[in-house]
N, C-alpha and C positions, 0 to 999 in steps of 0.2 A: 292597368292591366295591359299586357302585350297583345298585339293583334296576331292573328294566325300567320300573317306574312312574317312578322318579327320572330315568331316561334320557329318557323321553318328555317330561317337564316341562322338563328342562334342555337338551336338544339339539333343534335345529330341523332335522331331517333327514327326507328322504323316501327310504326304502330303495331304491326302483327307480331313483332318480336317482344314488345312491351307486354302485350296481353297473352302471350303463350302460356304462362303459368296460371294466369287467371282463367284462361280457357280450359285448362286441364281441370281445375277445381270446379268450374261451372258445369262442365259437361261429363266428367268421368268419375267423380267421387261422391260418396254420401257424406254430408256434413252435419254434425250435431252441434248447433250453436247454443243449445240449452243444456249444458253439462250439469247434471244434478249431483249434489253432494249429500248422500244419505246421512252421513254423520252430523251434518249441520242442518239438514232438512231444508235446503235452499239451493237455488241455482248458483253456479260459480260466477256468472256474469249477469249484468243488468239486461233489461229488455233492449230491443232496437230503439235507440233514442235519437240518432242523428237525423237532422232535417236535410232537405235537398241541398241547401247551401253548403252545409258541412261536407256532404258527399262530393259535391262539385269541387270544393277546395282540396279534398284529398286527391282527386283525379288531376287537378292542376298541379298540385305538388309533385305528383309522380311525373307528369310531363316536363316539369321544370327541373327534374333531377334533384329535388330536395330529399334530405334524409327522412325516410319513413321508418319508424321503429319496427323491429322484427316482430313477427307474430309467433305465438307458441301453440302447437297443436299436437295431439297424440293420435297415432293411427292404431285403432283398436281392432285387432285381427280376430276373426272367429276361430274356432278350434280347427276347422278345415283350412289349411293355409293357402289353398288354391282359390279361395274366395276373397274378393276385395273387402277391406275393412271399412270402418267408419272413422272419419277424422273428427275428433272432439276438439273444439276450439277452446283453448285455455286462456289465451290472451289475443285480442285482435278481432273480436266479433264485429265491431262497427266497421273497421277498415276492410276486412275481407268481404263482408256483406255489401259494402258500398262498391267495391271493385267488381264483384260478381253482378250486382244490379246494373252497373254501367255497361259491362260486357253484354248483358242480356237486354240492353236498350230500354231499361225501366226508367231512365232519366237521361237528360241531355246535358251537354256543356253549352254555355252561352259564350259565343265568340263574336265580337263586334255586333252585339245585340241580335245575333241569329243563333238558333238552336242547331247543334250538331250532335 
């Protein structure tokens, strides 16, 4: 694994730019992670199943500029269009929740055996 010093030299990233979209979802929108399909009488996606290591690997992948598959969501607007809707997550529940949890300091990254 690369050290933080190696990352700073090899990656041209500004942390506040990387998390700006995650910040928007974490602070400004209502998210429905458990989209229910009444015709099938089941939820569209599985429960939250990623462990802490899988979540950390996703954050590392983002920092390393690896390709992360796109997520799919629908913004369900209420009848009154001046009110914000709810984002229903169609694909990407584990990824989006891991990014939001990291943004909200619910877990850390291990770098050179130190937590950040």
